[in-house]
C-alpha positions in Angstrom: 287.5 22.1 17.0 289.5 20.5 19.7 289.9 23.9 21.5 286.1 24.4 21.6 285.6 20.9 23.0 288.2 21.6 25.7 286.6 24.9 26.6 283.2 23.3 26.8 284.6 20.6 29.1 286.1 23.2 31.4 282.7 25.1 31.7 280.9 21.8 32.5 283.5 21.0 35.1 283.0 24.4 36.8 279.2 24.1 36.8 279.5 20.6 38.3 281.8 21.9 41.1 279.4 24.8 41.8 276.4 22.5 41.9 278.2 20.0 44.1 279.1 22.8 46.6 275.4 23.7 47.2 273.1 21.7 49.5 270.1 20.1 48.1 266.7 21.0 49.7 265.1 19.0 52.5 262.7 16.2 51.3 259.3 14.7 52.2 258.0 17.7 54.1 254.9 16.7 56.2 252.6 18.5 58.6 250.4 17.2 61.4 247.7 19.2 63.3 248.2 18.8 67.1 245.7 21.3 68.5 243.8 24.4 67.4 247.0 26.4 68.0 249.8 24.0 67.1 251.0 22.1 64.0 254.0 19.7 63.9 256.3 19.9 60.8 258.6 17.0 59.8 261.0 16.5 56.9 263.9 14.3 55.7 267.6 15.3 55.3 268.9 16.6 51.9 270.3 14.0 49.5 273.8 15.2 50.0 273.6 15.7 53.7 276.4 13.1 54.4 278.9 15.7 53.0 278.0 18.1 55.9 278.8 17.3 59.5 276.3 19.7 61.1 273.1 21.1 59.6 270.8 23.8 60.7 267.3 24.0 59.4 265.2 27.2 59.0 261.4 26.7 59.0 259.2 29.5 57.6 255.4 29.7 57.8 252.6 32.1 57.2 248.9 32.3 56.7 247.7 31.6 53.1 246.5 35.1 52.1 247.7 38.0 50.1 250.5 40.2 51.4 251.7 37.2 53.6 254.4 37.8 56.2 256.7 34.9 57.0 257.9 33.9 60.5 261.0 31.8 60.8 262.3 29.3 63.4 265.8 27.7 63.5 266.3 24.1 64.7 268.9 21.3 64.6 266.2 18.6 64.7 264.2 17.3 61.7 260.9 18.1 63.3 259.4 21.0 65.2 256.1 22.0 66.7 254.9 25.5 65.6 252.7 26.9 68.5 250.6 30.0 69.1 248.8 29.7 65.8 245.3 31.0 65.2 242.5 28.3 65.3 240.6 27.3 62.2 243.3 29.0 59.9 245.2 27.6 57.0 249.0 27.9 57.1 251.8 27.1 54.6 255.2 25.7 55.6 258.6 25.3 53.9 262.1 24.5 55.2 265.7 24.9 53.9 269.0 23.6 55.2 272.3 25.5 55.8 275.7 24.5 57.0 276.1 25.2 60.7 279.5 27.0 60.6 278.3 29.6 58.1 275.8 30.5 55.4 278.0 29.8 52.4 276.2 26.6 51.7 272.5 27.1 51.8 269.8 25.0 50.1 266.8 26.3 48.4 263.4 26.2 50.0 261.6 22.9 50.1 258.2 22.2 48.6 255.4 24.0 50.4 253.1 22.0 52.7 249.6 23.3 53.7 247.5 22.5 56.7 244.7 24.0 58.7 244.5 24.3 62.4 241.5 22.8 64.3 238.5 24.8 65.1 238.4 26.0 68.7 235.5 24.4 70.6 233.3 27.2 72.1 233.1 27.4 75.9 236.2 25.4 76.5 239.7 26.3 77.7 241.9 27.7 75.0 245.6 28.3 74.3 246.6 25.1 76.0 250.4 25.1 76.6 252.7 22.6 78.3 256.1 23.9 79.4 258.8 21.5 80.9 260.3 23.0 84.1 262.7 20.3 85.2 263.5 16.7 84.3 260.5 15.5 86.3 257.9 18.3 86.1 255.7 20.0 83.4 253.6 23.2 83.9 250.2 23.1 82.0 248.5 26.5 81.4 245.4 27.5 79.5 243.2 30.5 79.0 239.9 30.5 80.8 236.7 30.5 78.7 235.0 33.9 78.5 231.7 33.0 80.3 233.1 31.6 83.6 229.8 31.8 85.4 228.6 28.9 83.2 231.6 26.8 84.2 231.7 24.7 87.4 235.3 23.6 87.1 237.9 21.8 85.1 239.8 18.5 85.1 242.9 17.5 83.3 243.3 14.1 81.5 247.0 13.2 81.0 249.0 10.1 80.3 252.2 8.8 78.9 252.1 8.4 75.1 252.0 4.7 75.0 249.7 2.1 73.6 248.5 0.7 76.9 248.7 4.0 78.9 245.4 5.1 80.6 244.6 8.7 81.1 244.7 9.9 84.7 242.4 12.6 86.0 243.3 15.7 88.0 240.5 18.0 89.3 241.1 21.8 89.0 238.9 24.7 90.4 237.2 27.0 88.0 239.3 29.9 89.0 242.6 28.2 88.2 244.2 28.4 84.8 247.3 26.2 85.4 248.3 22.8 86.9 251.8 21.5 87.8 252.6 17.9 87.2 255.5 16.4 89.3 257.3 13.1 89.6 257.3 12.5 85.9 259.7 10.3 84.0 262.5 12.3 82.4 262.4 12.6 78.6 259.1 10.6 78.4 256.4 12.0 76.1 253.1 12.9 77.8 249.8 14.0 76.4 247.4 16.5 78.1 243.9 17.8 77.5 241.6 20.0 79.6 237.9 19.1 80.1 235.5 21.9 81.0 232.7 21.1 83.3 229.6 23.1 82.4 227.0 24.0 85.0 224.4 21.9 83.2 226.5 18.8 83.4 227.9 18.9 79.9 231.6 18.2 79.4 233.8 19.8 76.6 237.4 18.8 76.0 240.3 20.5 74.3 242.5 18.7 71.8 245.6 16.9 73.1 248.9 18.6 73.3 252.2 16.8 73.9 255.3 17.6 76.0 258.2 15.8 77.6 260.3 16.8 80.6 263.9 17.6 80.2 266.4 14.8 80.0 268.3 13.5 83.1 270.9 11.0 83.9 270.0 7.3 83.4 268.4 5.8 86.5 269.6 2.2 85.8 272.7 0.5 84.6 273.0 -1.4 81.3 271.5 -4.9 81.3 272.5 -8.4 80.2 276.3 -7.7 80.4 278.1 -10.8 79.1 281.7 -11.7 78.3 283.5 -13.9 75.8 287.2 -14.9 75.6 288.4 -14.6 72.0 291.8 -15.4 70.4 294.9 -13.3 70.8 294.1 -12.3 74.4 290.9 -10.5 73.6 288.0 -10.2 76.0 284.7 -9.2 74.3 282.1 -7.4 76.3 278.5 -7.0 75.2 275.5 -5.5 76.8 272.0 -4.1 76.4 270.9 -0.5 77.2 268.9 0.3 80.3 265.1 -0.2 80.2 263.4 2.5 78.1 261.7 4.1 81.1 264.9 4.3 83.0 267.0 5.9 80.2 265.7 9.4 80.8 266.9 10.6 77.4 268.9 9.5 74.4 271.9 7.3 75.2 274.9 9.1 73.7 277.7 6.7 74.8 278.7 4.1 77.4 281.5 4.2 80.0 283.4 0.9 80.5 285.7 0.6 83.6 287.9 -2.2 84.4 290.7 -2.9 87.0 293.0 -5.8 87.8 292.7 -7.6 91.1 295.5 -6.5 93.4 296.1 -3.2 91.7 296.5 0.0 93.6 293.3 1.7 94.8 292.1 4.1 92.1 294.0 2.4 89.4 290.9 2.1 87.2 290.9 2.3 83.4 287.9 4.1 81.8 286.9 3.7 78.2 284.1 5.6 76.4 282.3 3.6 73.8 279.7 4.8 71.3 276.0 4.0 71.6 276.1 1.4 68.8 277.3 -1.2 68.5 277.0 -2.2 72.1 280.1 -4.3 72.1 283.8 -3.7 73.0 286.9 -5.8 72.8 289.5 -5.5 75.7 293.0 -6.3 74.6 296.4 -6.6 76.3 295.0 -8.3 79.4 297.4 -10.3 81.6 297.0 -14.0 81.6 296.3 -15.7 84.9 294.9 -12.5 86.4 291.4 -11.6 87.6 289.8 -8.4 86.3 286.7 -6.6 87.4 284.5 -4.8 84.9 281.4 -2.6 85.0 279.5 -0.4 82.5 277.3 2.8 82.8 275.2 4.7 80.3 275.5 8.4 79.6 273.1 11.0 78.3 273.5 14.7 77.7 272.9 15.3 81.4 275.6 13.0 82.7 276.5 9.4 83.5 274.1 7.1 85.3 274.8 4.3 87.8 277.3 1.6 87.0 276.5 -2.1 86.9 277.9 -4.3 89.6 281.6 -5.2 89.4 281.8 -8.5 87.5 284.9 -10.6 88.1 286.5 -12.3 85.1 289.4 -14.8 85.3 291.9 -14.7 82.4 293.3 -18.3 81.9 297.0 -18.9 81.7 296.7 -21.1 78.6 294.6 -19.7 75.8 293.4 -22.4 73.4 294.3 -21.8 69.8 296.9 -19.1 70.4 300.3 -19.2 68.6 299.5 -22.4 66.7 297.7 -23.5 63.7 294.5 -25.6 63.9 292.2 -27.3 61.6 289.1 -25.6 60.5 287.0 -27.7 62.8 289.3 -26.9 65.8 289.2 -23.2 64.8 285.4 -23.3 64.7 285.3 -25.0 68.2 287.9 -22.6 69.7 286.8 -19.5 68.0 284.9 -18.2 71.1 284.6 -19.2 74.7 281.8 -17.5 76.6 281.9 -16.8 80.4 278.5 -16.0 81.7 278.0 -13.8 84.9 275.0 -13.4 87.1 273.8 -10.3 85.3 273.5 -12.2 81.9 269.9 -12.9 81.0 270.4 -14.2 77.4 267.9 -16.9 76.5 269.3 -20.4 76.3 268.1 -23.9 75.3 266.7 -26.3 77.9 269.8 -28.5 77.5 271.9 -25.7 79.1 269.9 -25.6 82.3 267.1 -23.2 81.2 263.4 -23.9 81.6 261.1 -25.5 79.1 258.5 -23.3 77.4 255.1 -23.1 79.1 252.4 -25.4 77.8 248.7 -25.9 78.2 248.0 -22.1 77.8 244.2 -21.4 78.3 242.4 -18.1 78.0 238.9 -17.2 79.3 237.1 -13.9 78.7 235.9 -12.6 82.1 234.4 -9.3 80.9 234.7 -6.8 78.0 238.0 -5.6 79.3 239.6 -8.6 81.0 240.8 -12.1 80.1 242.0 -14.8 82.5 245.1 -16.8 81.4 246.4 -20.0 82.9 249.1 -22.5 81.9 251.0 -25.5 83.2 254.3 -25.2 85.1 257.1 -26.1 82.7 260.0 -28.3 83.7 263.2 -26.7 85.0 266.4 -28.0 86.5 266.4 -28.6 90.2 269.2 -26.1 90.7 267.3 -23.3 89.0 263.6 -23.1 89.9 261.3 -20.8 87.9 261.1 -17.3 89.4 258.8 -15.4 87.0 256.8 -15.4 83.7 256.5 -12.8 80.9 253.2 -12.5 79.2 253.1 -10.9 75.7 249.8 -9.4 74.7 248.9 -8.5 71.1 245.9 -6.7 69.8 245.0 -8.7 66.7 242.6 -6.1 65.4 245.3 -3.6 64.8 248.3 -6.0 65.0 250.1 -3.9 67.7 251.8 -5.2 70.9 249.5 -4.0 73.6 251.7 -4.8 76.6 254.3 -7.0 78.2 253.7 -8.1 81.7 256.2 -9.7 84.1 254.5 -11.8 86.8 255.6 -13.9 89.8 255.8 -17.7 89.8 252.0 -18.1 89.7 250.5 -19.7 86.6 247.2 -17.8 86.7 247.0 -14.1 85.7 244.1 -11.8 84.8 244.9 -9.3 82.0 242.9 -6.1 82.4 242.4 -2.8 80.6 241.6 -4.5 77.2 239.3 -3.2 74.5 235.8 -4.6 74.4 234.8 -7.1 71.6 238.4 -7.4 70.4 240.6 -10.4 69.6 243.9 -10.7 71.5 246.8 -13.1 71.1 248.8 -14.3 74.1 252.1 -16.2 74.7 254.1 -16.8 77.8 257.9 -17.3 78.5 259.4 -18.6 81.8 262.4 -17.3 83.7 264.8 -19.0 86.1 268.2 -17.9 87.5 269.9 -19.0 84.3 267.8 -17.3 81.6 264.6 -17.3 79.6 262.7 -20.1 77.9 261.3 -20.1 74.4 257.9 -18.5 73.8 254.8 -20.7 74.3 252.4 -21.3 71.5 250.1 -18.3 70.9 246.4 -18.6 72.0 243.7 -16.3 70.8 240.7 -15.0 72.8 238.0 -12.4 72.3 236.8 -10.0 75.0 233.1 -9.9 75.7 230.6 -7.5 74.3 230.1 -4.3 76.4 227.0 -3.9 78.6 225.4 -0.4 79.2 225.7 0.9 82.8 223.0 0.7 85.4 222.8 2.6 88.8 221.9 0.1 91.5 222.2 2.3 94.6 222.3 6.1 95.4 222.0 7.5 98.9 223.6 9.9 101.4 224.3 9.8 105.2 222.8 12.1 107.8 223.9 15.7 107.2 224.5 18.2 109.9 226.7 21.3 109.3 230.2 20.9 110.6 230.0 17.1 110.4 230.9 14.5 107.7 228.4 13.7 104.9 228.9 10.9 102.3 227.0 10.7 99.0 227.4 7.3 97.4 226.6 6.0 94.0 227.0 2.3 92.9 226.7 1.3 89.2 227.2 -1.9 87.2 228.1 -2.4 83.6 230.7 -4.0 81.3 233.2 -2.5 81.1 232.9 -1.1 84.6 231.4 2.3 84.1 233.1 5.5 85.0 231.1 7.1 87.9 231.1 10.8 88.7 229.0 13.2 90.8 227.8 16.5 89.5 225.8 19.4 90.9 224.1 22.5 89.5 225.2 24.4 92.6 228.4 26.1 91.6 229.7 26.1 95.2 228.9 22.5 96.0 232.4 21.2 95.3 234.3 24.3 96.2 236.9 23.6 99.0 236.9 27.1 100.4 235.1 26.1 103.6 234.9 22.3 103.4 237.5 19.6 102.7 236.1 17.4 100.0 237.5 13.9 99.3 236.3 11.3 96.8 236.8 7.6 97.0 236.4 5.2 94.0 235.9 1.5 94.9 236.1 -0.6 91.7 235.3 -4.3 92.4 235.6 -6.1 89.1 234.9 -9.5 90.8 231.5 -8.1 91.8 231.0 -6.1 88.7 230.4 -2.8 90.5 232.0 0.6 90.7 231.2 2.7 93.7 231.9 6.5 93.8 231.7 8.2 97.2 232.2 12.0 97.8 232.9 12.9 101.4 232.3 16.4 102.6 234.2 17.2 105.8 233.0 20.2 107.8 230.0 20.3 105.5 228.1 23.6 105.2 224.9 24.8 103.5 227.1 25.5 100.4 226.9 21.8 99.7 223.1 21.6 100.0 221.0 21.0 96.8 220.5 18.4 94.1 223.3 16.1 93.0 223.4 13.9 89.9 225.3 10.6 89.7 226.5 9.9 86.1 227.6 6.4 85.1 229.0 5.9 81.6 231.0 3.5 79.6 231.5 2.8 75.8 228.0 1.2 75.7 226.1 4.2 77.0 225.4 6.4 80.0 222.8 6.7 82.8 222.2 9.2 85.6 220.2 9.5 88.8 219.7 12.4 91.3 219.3 13.0 95.0 218.4 16.0 97.2 220.9 16.8 100.0 219.5 18.8 102.9 222.1 20.2 105.4 220.8 20.8 108.9 222.5 23.6 110.7 222.9 23.8 114.5 221.9 27.0 116.3 224.4 29.8 115.7 224.2 33.1 117.4 224.9 36.0 115.0 224.3 38.8 117.5 224.0 39.1 121.3 223.9 42.6 122.7 223.4 43.9 126.3 222.8 47.4 127.4 223.5 50.2 129.8 220.6 52.1 131.3 220.1 54.9 133.8 217.6 54.6 136.6 213.9 55.0 135.5 214.9 54.8 131.8 214.3 52.0 129.2 216.7 49.6 127.4 216.8 47.1 124.5 218.5 43.7 124.8 219.1 42.1 121.3 219.6 38.4 120.4 219.9 37.0 116.9 220.3 33.3 116.0 220.3 31.2 112.8 219.9 27.5 112.0 218.1 25.0 109.9 215.3 24.6 110.9 215.0 28.2 112.2 215.3 28.2 116.0 212.9 29.7 118.6 214.3 32.3 121.1 213.4 32.8 124.8 214.7 35.4 127.3 215.5 34.5 130.9 216.0 37.1 133.7 219.1 37.0 136.0 216.8 35.1 138.4 216.1 32.4 135.8 212.5 33.4 135.1 211.0 34.0 131.7 211.3 37.7 130.9 207.9 38.0 129.2 206.1 37.5 132.5 207.3 41.0 133.6 204.6 43.5 132.8 207.4 46.1 132.0 208.8 43.8 129.3 208.0 43.8 125.6 209.4 41.4 122.9 209.8 42.2 119.2 210.7 39.5 116.6 211.5 39.6 112.8 213.4 37.5 110.3 216.3 38.5 108.0 218.4 36.6 105.5 222.0 35.9 106.4 224.1 38.0 104.0 227.0 35.5 103.8 224.6 32.8 102.5 222.4 35.0 100.4 223.3 33.2 97.1 222.5 29.8 98.7 219.1 31.0 100.1 218.8 28.3 102.8 219.8 30.2 106.0 217.6 32.8 107.8 218.3 34.8 111.0 215.7 35.3 113.7 216.1 38.6 115.6 214.5 38.9 119.1 214.6 42.2 121.1 213.6 42.4 124.8 212.6 45.9 125.8 212.4 46.8 129.5 210.7 50.0 130.8 211.2 51.9 134.1 214.6 50.5 135.0 215.4 50.0 138.6 218.7 49.1 140.3 217.5 45.5 140.8 217.1 45.0 137.0 220.9 44.8 136.5 222.6 41.5 135.8 223.1 38.8 133.1 220.0 38.0 131.0 220.1 34.6 129.1 219.1 34.3 125.4 218.0 30.6 124.9 217.8 29.4 121.2 216.6 25.9 120.2 215.9 23.9 117.0 215.7 20.2 116.1 219.5 19.9 116.0 220.5 21.4 119.3 220.0 24.3 121.8 222.4 27.0 122.9 222.4 29.9 125.2 224.3 33.2 125.5 224.5 35.9 128.1 223.6 39.6 127.6 224.6 42.0 130.5 222.4 44.8 131.6 224.4 47.5 133.5 222.7 50.1 135.5 224.6 53.4 135.3 225.9 55.0 138.5 227.3 58.5 139.1 231.0 59.1 138.5 233.3 58.6 141.5 234.6 61.6 143.6 238.2 62.7 143.8 240.7 60.4 145.6 241.7 61.3 149.2 245.1 61.9 150.9 247.0 62.4 147.6 250.8 62.4 148.5 254.0 62.3 146.5 257.5 61.3 147.6 260.7 61.7 145.6 262.6 58.4 145.4 265.4 59.5 143.1 266.1 62.4 140.7 264.1 60.5 138.0 261.4 58.7 140.1 258.7 59.7 142.5 256.1 57.7 144.3 252.5 58.8 144.2 249.9 57.4 146.7 246.3 58.0 147.7 243.4 56.5 149.4 240.0 55.3 147.9 237.3 57.9 147.9 234.1 57.4 149.9 232.0 55.7 147.1 229.3 53.0 147.3 230.0 51.5 143.8 232.9 49.7 142.1 236.0 51.7 141.0 237.4 50.0 138.0 240.8 51.8 137.8 242.8 54.9 138.5 244.6 57.2 136.1 247.7 59.2 137.1 248.4 62.2 134.8 251.6 64.2 135.1 253.6 66.9 133.3 256.3 69.4 133.8 255.0 72.7 135.1 256.3 74.7 132.2 255.2 72.1 129.6 251.8 71.4 128.2 252.5 67.7 127.2 250.8 65.3 129.6 251.6 61.6 130.1 249.5 59.1 132.0 249.7 55.8 133.8 246.7 53.5 134.4 246.7 51.3 137.5 244.4 49.2 139.7 246.4 49.9 142.8 246.4 53.0 145.1 250.0 53.9 144.5 252.2 54.3 141.5 255.8 55.0 140.6 256.5 57.6 137.9 259.8 57.1 136.2 262.0 58.7 133.6 261.5 62.2 135.1 263.9 65.1 134.7 266.0 66.0 137.8 265.4 69.2 139.7 262.1 70.0 137.8 258.7 71.0 139.1 255.9 68.6 138.1 252.2 68.8 138.3 250.4 65.5 139.1 246.7 64.7 139.2 244.9 61.4 140.0 241.4 60.4 138.7 239.1 57.5 139.8 237.2 55.7 137.0 234.0 53.7 136.8 232.0 54.1 133.6 233.2 57.7 133.8 235.4 59.7 136.1 235.1 62.4 138.7 237.2 65.5 139.4 240.9 65.0 139.8 243.0 65.4 142.9 246.1 67.6 142.3 249.6 68.0 143.8 253.0 69.5 142.8 256.5 68.1 143.5 260.0 69.0 142.6 262.2 66.1 141.7 265.5 65.7 143.5 268.6 67.3 142.0 271.4 65.2 140.6 274.4 67.5 140.8 276.5 69.4 143.4 275.8 66.7 145.9 279.4 66.2 147.0 280.3 66.7 150.7 280.8 70.4 151.8 283.7 71.9 153.7 285.9 68.9 153.5 289.1 69.3 155.6 291.9 67.1 156.8 294.3 67.5 159.8 297.3 65.3 160.5 297.2 64.7 164.2 300.4 62.8 164.5 302.6 60.5 162.4 299.9 57.8 162.0 296.5 59.6 162.4 294.6 61.9 160.0 291.3 63.4 161.0 288.8 64.2 158.2 285.9 66.6 158.7 283.1 67.4 156.3 279.5 68.5 156.1 276.5 67.0 154.4 275.8 68.4 150.8 273.5 71.4 150.7 270.0 71.5 149.1 269.0 67.8 149.8 267.4 66.1 152.7 269.9 63.9 154.6 267.4 61.0 154.4 268.6 60.5 150.8 272.3 60.2 151.9 273.1 56.5 152.4 276.7 57.1 153.5 280.1 58.2 152.4 283.1 56.7 150.7 286.6 57.9 151.8 289.2 57.4 149.1 292.9 57.8 150.0 296.3 57.0 148.5 300.0 57.8 148.9 301.5 60.5 146.7 303.6 58.0 144.8 301.3 55.1 145.2 299.0 53.6 142.6 296.8 51.6 145.0 293.7 53.5 146.1 292.1 52.5 149.4 288.3 52.8 150.0 286.6 53.2 153.4 282.8 53.4 153.9 281.1 55.3 156.8 277.4 55.8 157.6 275.5 58.8 156.3 274.9 60.3 159.7 278.6 60.9 160.4 280.7 63.9 159.4 284.0 63.0 160.9 286.5 60.1 160.4 289.9 59.2 161.7 292.4 57.4 159.5 294.7 55.4 161.7 297.7 53.2 161.1 299.2 55.1 158.2 302.9 55.3 157.6 305.1 57.9 159.1 305.6 61.3 157.5 303.9 60.3 154.2 302.1 62.6 151.9 298.5 61.5 151.2 295.7 62.4 148.7 292.2 62.2 150.1 288.7 62.8 149.0 285.2 62.0 150.2 282.2 60.9 148.0 278.5 61.1 148.9 276.7 57.8 148.3 273.0 58.5 147.6 270.1 56.1 148.2 269.6 55.6 144.5 273.3 54.4 144.1 275.1 57.4 142.6 278.3 58.8 144.1 279.3 62.5 144.2 283.0 62.9 145.1 284.8 66.0 146.5 288.1 67.4 145.2 291.3 65.7 146.2 293.0 67.1 149.3 296.8 66.8 149.7 298.1 66.5 153.3 301.4 65.7 154.8 301.4 64.0 158.1 303.0 65.9 161.0 306.0 64.6 162.8 304.7 66.2 166.0 301.8 64.9 168.1 298.7 67.1 167.7 295.8 66.8 169.9 292.2 67.9 169.0 291.1 71.0 170.8 288.5 70.6 173.5 285.0 72.0 173.1 284.2 75.5 174.3 282.4 75.6 177.7 279.4 77.5 179.1 277.9 78.2 175.7 274.8 80.4 176.0 272.5 81.6 173.1 270.3 84.7 173.7 267.7 85.2 170.9 266.3 88.6 169.9 264.4 90.0 166.9 266.1 88.8 163.8 269.4 88.2 165.7 270.9 86.1 168.4 273.8 86.6 170.8 276.2 83.7 171.6 278.7 83.7 174.5 281.2 81.1 175.6 284.3 80.5 177.6 287.7 79.3 176.4 288.5 75.6 176.8 289.8 74.7 180.2 293.2 73.1 180.5 296.7 73.5 179.2 298.6 71.6 176.6 299.3 71.5 173.0 295.6 71.6 172.1 295.4 75.2 173.5 298.8 76.1 172.3 297.8 75.5 168.7 294.3 77.1 169.0 293.7 79.3 166.0 290.2 80.5 166.6 286.5 79.5 166.8 284.0 78.5 164.1 280.3 79.2 164.5 278.0 77.0 162.4 274.3 77.8 162.1 271.2 77.1 160.0 267.4 76.5 160.2 266.4 73.8 162.6 263.6 72.1 160.6 265.0 72.5 157.0 267.7 69.9 156.5 268.0 70.9 152.9 269.0 74.5 153.6 272.6 75.7 153.4 274.6 75.7 156.6 276.5 79.0 157.3 279.8 79.2 159.0 281.6 82.2 160.8 285.2 82.2 162.0 286.1 84.5 165.0 289.4 85.3 166.8 290.8 82.9 169.4 290.6 85.8 171.9 286.8 86.3 171.4 284.2 85.0 173.9 281.0 86.3 172.3 279.4 87.1 168.9 276.1 88.4 167.6 274.5 86.9 164.4 272.1 89.3 162.6 269.7 89.3 159.6 267.9 86.2 160.8 264.2 85.3 160.0 262.1 85.7 163.2 259.5 83.3 161.9 261.8 80.3 161.9 263.6 78.6 164.8 267.3 78.2 164.2 269.8 75.6 165.4 273.1 77.1 166.4 276.3 75.5 167.7 279.9 76.6 168.2 283.2 74.8 168.0 286.9 75.5 168.3 289.1 75.5 165.3 292.7 74.4 165.2 
């Protein structure tokens, strides 16, 4: 028997352990419908959740139908918003808990909760979604309604989720399906809804959705920091968190920093304290020292600003330390408080703080405002009152509506209250030491609401391109909300006009004025406008008709070109409101219809750009002239005029003339191997020549290039050297005549070095250089020659320039018996150099004299030959002794580009016959001696 009892005990113990290791299911599952596509699910922790450090929840949901398919979402929070649901559909929800590190401990599913999404309102925006982008911005998106042509636009109503928050309005065009909200408060909950504006003036709103931006660092330091000196060298620090709107998220912890006066720079102690309790005791402080202390709050995004450094003096003698005291002394010495300027804890009047305000009086001004007044409470002379705090309570729902901080005035108007509602008010006073006690509460009811009434509706003068204001003034209590509407879908489109609205609320006069200003107004804004004024007591509307006058606008002006004795049409088209009249004036300023050869045709067409508006028409006027003569040419004036303005445009009539003839005296001159200059003279022509065209190509190529010019000359660049080009020039008017043609070969750009370069050492210090101009190019393109010379073992190269007409140069003043390297380069007019080969020469130790010229030279011409006779140089000396022979140089007289021929004959010869010459060309012949 005892054994069975023992076994039963063991089994129960095992079951108890197994049951204790399993989590219990979440409790109190609740659901709340947020919008047609979203439901919020909330629950409580399991009963044994304290045994688990980190829990993860799994939420499952599905439609309530057969064959249901569950969707699941994991979260660490105890609430979640399920989005993207189907409108007007019932869903079931359940949740279970599991341990974060694994799935060994999992609870069972909670009880199922049912809820049905809202029905989607037809003709409104759908699938509204708010997505936080940063800590200060939220992107709101929605799906446009299917019938967009019946929609004139949208506006978004949004606000902070607060009891006294009013919804702000943002207008959105009908083509847009999103709106970005910036400069929001981090981690603050906001509500959004989209209102669809129908073309018939009806407004339909979506349900509200909620979102909050991401968290950020706190924007303000902790408040009301105070200190107290306790026993046993303990300094107690207490504080309050930053204001709610400045926390920017959940405060996770606080950082307390302190340093001793006189300590090294950077010697700062930092202590991290939990969010609650907001109190910390500093120990082991040195007596007789001064410490500085500051505190900052921290969220998940980081640490916010620190409070100002607060100096605290630690006394040398600490009352009550290291000795016993009576209970009375212990109670008196238990705590010693040291206030600092940041401390705002309320004190009694005996401590220097103000008395509570008295004589509080409340008067209802309207259905939404109450006037408060009170007497100035007494306050010490050292510490005058700087502000008051007014606490407002809605007594109908027993909620705190708002808390207002005012200046030192004792009169304040409380606005944005509910009509016909009882409110309770009390006031507290502030001075530099702290806060007084609350005054006695006073109760006042707001007035009954009064339906709105429109007292004025009008518009300013309207001319297209100007500024037009439409104004509506309404009264009512509360002040009505005033808006403008139009059945014209383009009236408020800002495609062509900048539209601004101004709301002038004057509670003291009991009026609300709404003005819409159209800048650069157009006919798109013409039509009927309705002013709607509404408040909680009702609504009223009134309409006006806006007519936009349009100045004269020319849509077409067209001249013509006509031959002599032909006919021509000149066209002018103009629009405007009202439709303008059109008159033609001749170049002489006379009305064209007076000419018996003139006929005028008119008709009206609708401007296609404004067809859907239907207010603009275009008047077409055509002037037809017959039997054109030369005197009919010139500028005709189209004059258009309506009630707004008049304007004029010119239409040119040109009389055609025959094309110009070819240009005269076409010439072409090579400038360099890649550039030629083409010139010509104007042809004999009685009419204007507007331009010339130069067309050129290589002779063997079919690809033409051209240059347009107004001058009578033109440089053609980027040509190929030593190529034959064909060039033609045309004169242009309305057409062109026959071209003038010419051919030219460009200059060559190689083998232009000096010919027959020679050097003779005349003595120990003189070298004579002889050369000839390069063959195949006119000498006019030779600018000069550069003579380069250097010693055999020298590195310095000398350079000497000589004019292009020379072919001989003496180098004087050189060293004795040195070996020199010399060469001559041709310098062309376009800047290129063409050097000869290097010549090596050794200067002679003997004195050499140049030979004299032959004497008595005679040239006897014959058919295709000439005979040359001469006598030997007269005189004796080294010049004759070193005579080696004669050189005869000959070539054509008038062709400077032809090759010069040379013949050497014996020093004993005194005559020579040159054969195979062309009889049709005169030659230039000369003879010289050769050393």
